[in-house]
C-alpha positions as CSV (number, residue, x, y, z in Angstrom):
1,M,41.5,48.6,-13.6
2,T,44.5,46.6,-12.5
3,A,46.5,47.6,-15.6
4,M,45.8,51.3,-14.9
5,V,46.7,50.9,-11.3
6,F,50.0,49.3,-12.4
7,Q,50.7,52.1,-15.0
8,W,49.9,54.8,-12.4
9,A,52.1,53.2,-9.8
10,M,55.1,52.6,-12.1
11,A,54.8,56.0,-13.8
12,S,54.6,57.9,-10.5
13,M,57.4,55.9,-8.9
14,L,59.7,56.3,-11.9
15,Y,58.9,59.9,-12.3
16,Y,59.9,60.8,-8.8
17,F,62.7,58.2,-8.8
18,M,64.3,60.0,-11.8
19,S,64.1,63.3,-9.9
20,Y,65.7,61.9,-6.8
21,Y,68.3,59.9,-8.7
22,L,69.3,62.9,-10.9
23,I,71.7,64.3,-8.4
24,Y,73.5,61.0,-8.1
25,L,74.1,60.5,-11.9
26,P,77.6,60.9,-13.1
27,G,78.3,64.0,-15.2
28,N,77.4,67.7,-14.7
29,T,74.4,68.1,-12.4
30,Y,73.2,71.2,-14.1
31,N,73.4,69.6,-17.6
32,N,71.5,66.6,-16.3
33,T,68.8,68.8,-14.7
34,Y,68.4,71.0,-17.8
35,A,68.2,67.8,-20.0
36,S,65.6,66.3,-17.6
37,G,63.4,69.5,-17.6
38,G,63.5,69.9,-21.3
39,A,62.7,66.3,-21.9
40,E,59.7,66.6,-19.6
41,I,58.2,69.5,-21.5
42,V,58.6,67.8,-24.9
43,A,57.4,64.5,-23.5
44,T,54.1,66.0,-22.3
45,L,53.4,67.3,-25.8
46,F,54.5,63.9,-27.3
47,G,52.2,62.0,-25.0
48,G,49.3,64.2,-26.1
49,F,50.2,63.6,-29.7
50,L,50.4,59.8,-29.1
51,I,47.0,59.6,-27.5
52,K,45.5,61.4,-30.5
53,V,47.1,59.2,-33.2
54,C,46.9,55.7,-31.6
55,N,45.0,53.9,-28.9
56,A,46.0,53.9,-25.3
57,R,47.7,50.5,-25.4
58,W,50.2,51.6,-28.1
59,A,50.7,55.0,-26.5
60,F,51.7,53.3,-23.2
61,F,53.8,50.7,-25.1
62,T,55.7,53.4,-27.0
63,S,56.3,55.6,-23.9
64,N,57.3,52.7,-21.7
65,M,59.8,51.4,-24.4
66,I,61.4,54.9,-24.6
67,A,61.8,54.9,-20.8
68,L,63.2,51.4,-20.9
69,L,65.7,52.4,-23.6
70,G,66.9,55.4,-21.6
71,G,67.1,53.3,-18.4
72,L,69.1,50.6,-20.0
73,C,71.5,53.2,-21.5
74,I,72.0,54.7,-18.0
75,L,72.5,51.3,-16.5
76,F,74.9,49.9,-19.1
77,L,76.5,52.8,-20.8
78,G,76.4,55.5,-18.1
79,T,79.7,54.8,-16.5
80,P,81.9,54.2,-19.6
81,Y,80.3,57.1,-21.5
82,E,79.8,59.7,-18.8
83,D,79.7,62.6,-21.3
84,W,76.6,61.0,-22.8
85,M,74.8,60.9,-19.5
86,P,72.6,64.0,-20.2
87,A,71.4,62.3,-23.4
88,F,70.6,59.1,-21.5
89,V,68.7,61.1,-18.9
90,I,66.8,62.9,-21.7
91,I,65.7,59.5,-23.2
92,A,64.6,58.0,-19.8
93,K,62.9,61.2,-18.5
94,F,61.1,61.6,-21.9
95,G,59.6,58.1,-21.7
96,V,58.7,58.4,-18.0
97,S,57.2,61.9,-18.3
98,S,55.2,60.8,-21.4
99,T,53.8,57.8,-19.5
100,Y,53.0,59.9,-16.5
101,M,51.0,62.3,-18.7
102,L,49.2,59.4,-20.4
103,V,47.9,57.9,-17.1
104,Y,46.0,61.1,-16.4
105,A,44.7,61.4,-20.0
106,V,43.8,57.8,-20.4
107,T,42.0,57.4,-17.1
108,I,39.4,60.0,-18.1
109,D,38.7,58.2,-21.4
110,L,38.9,54.6,-20.1
111,F,36.4,54.8,-17.3
112,P,32.8,56.0,-17.4
113,T,32.2,59.4,-16.0
114,L,30.4,57.9,-13.0
115,F,33.5,55.9,-12.0
116,S,36.2,58.2,-13.2
117,A,36.7,60.0,-9.9
118,T,36.9,56.7,-8.0
119,A,39.4,55.3,-10.5
120,F,41.5,58.4,-10.1
121,G,41.4,58.1,-6.4
122,V,42.3,54.4,-6.3
123,C,45.0,54.7,-8.9
124,N,46.5,57.8,-7.3
125,F,46.4,56.3,-3.8
126,V,48.3,53.2,-5.0
127,A,50.7,55.3,-7.0
128,N,51.5,57.5,-4.0
129,M,52.1,54.4,-1.8
130,T,54.6,53.1,-4.3
131,T,56.2,56.5,-4.7
132,I,57.0,56.6,-1.0
133,V,59.8,54.1,-1.6
134,S,61.4,55.9,-4.6
135,P,63.9,58.0,-2.5
136,Y,65.1,54.9,-0.7
137,V,65.5,53.0,-4.0
138,A,67.3,56.0,-5.6
């Protein structure tokens, strides 16, 4: 339960953090927004594919590593390579969106039906509490 609460909290916070932070990224705002939206659509499909071909642990690991790669590119390469910023946003948003989709899909499979609604409630409550700080961090 603790691992799922952590995944929910981080996925939710980073998902909304990317949305808030998107307007502050260097580069063309429209290109960054289009890249972010496109990455989100493909990431949702990718997350569904991941959960079908591997277990939840590897699906989360893969999605989180993609998000980490994109975040590190934004952090270290964003300023010197400003023209590449939409690509870095695509990578980061892809990983975060995939993880965000996975928390919903995995919670249903991980917990018994009797406790699934309670798990959703607890995880979503903690995730929303951590998401409150994302505009201030951005």
